[in-house]
N, C-alpha and C positions, 0 to 999 in steps of 0.2 A: 229351018236353020238355027243352030245353037248360038247363043250370044257368047262371044269371046270376051274374056275380061283380062286385062293386063294389069300390071303392078301400079300403073298411074290411075286406073279406075277406081280402085278400092276406096281411097280418101274421099274421092267424089261421091261415091255411092253411100258412104257413111255420113255425108254432109246432107242431111235431110232437112225438112222444112224447119224443125225447131232450131237446128244449128244455124241455118241460114237467118232465121229471125233473131236469134240471140246475137249473131255477128251484125247484122243490121242495127240492133239496139246499141250495141257498143260503139259502132262507127257514128250513130246519130248523137250519142251521149259524150262524144269527144274522146273516146278511147282509142280511135283508131289513128293512124299516122297522118301527118299533113304533107302535102306535096313540097318537096324541097325547092321547086321551081317557082310555083305561084302560090303557095301557102293554102291552097284549097284543102278542105276536109271531104270533099266529093271523090272518094278513094274507092278503087274495086281491087280485090285480090285477084291476082293473075294465075290461072290454072295452066299448066304446061303439060303437054303430052297429047294423047288421043283419048278425051273423055267420052263417057257414055252420056248422051244428052237426054236425060230424063226431064220430067215436067218441072221438078224443083230447080234444077240447074238452069234450065230455059227461062224460068221467071226470074231467078237471080241475075242472069245476063241482061235480060230485058229492063231490070229495074236498076242496073248499074253496080250491083254488089260484086259480080265476077266478071272478069275480062278473060277471054281465051287468047293465050299468049303464043301458041303455035304447038307444032308436033315435035320439034327438035329440042330435047332437054340437055343442057350442057353442065348443069350443077352450079353455074354462077349466073342464073337467070333472074331478072328483077322479081320481086314478090308483089309489088303494088303497081297499080296504074291510075294516074289522074284522069278523072272523066271531063275535066275542064280543059286542061292544057295538053293531054296525051302523054305527059312525061311518064316514064316507067323508071321505078326505082326499088 
């Protein structure tokens, strides 16, 4: 069975281990956003659409760097998810 790739998968496939580690370092260094509700820096980027669940993405989800938002993309979807209070912004 061939793997089907849609336009939402391409950015995720490009976000390999080095990119996710760099993103994590930026977040840990205080370069990421703060939650507008609780002020937490424990924030994950929200991925919308139907992503390909490769090992690096699964690790990012497990470690709280990425949050799966859902399959319906509206163009006005929040970009960030607070891992502490569940606020999406």
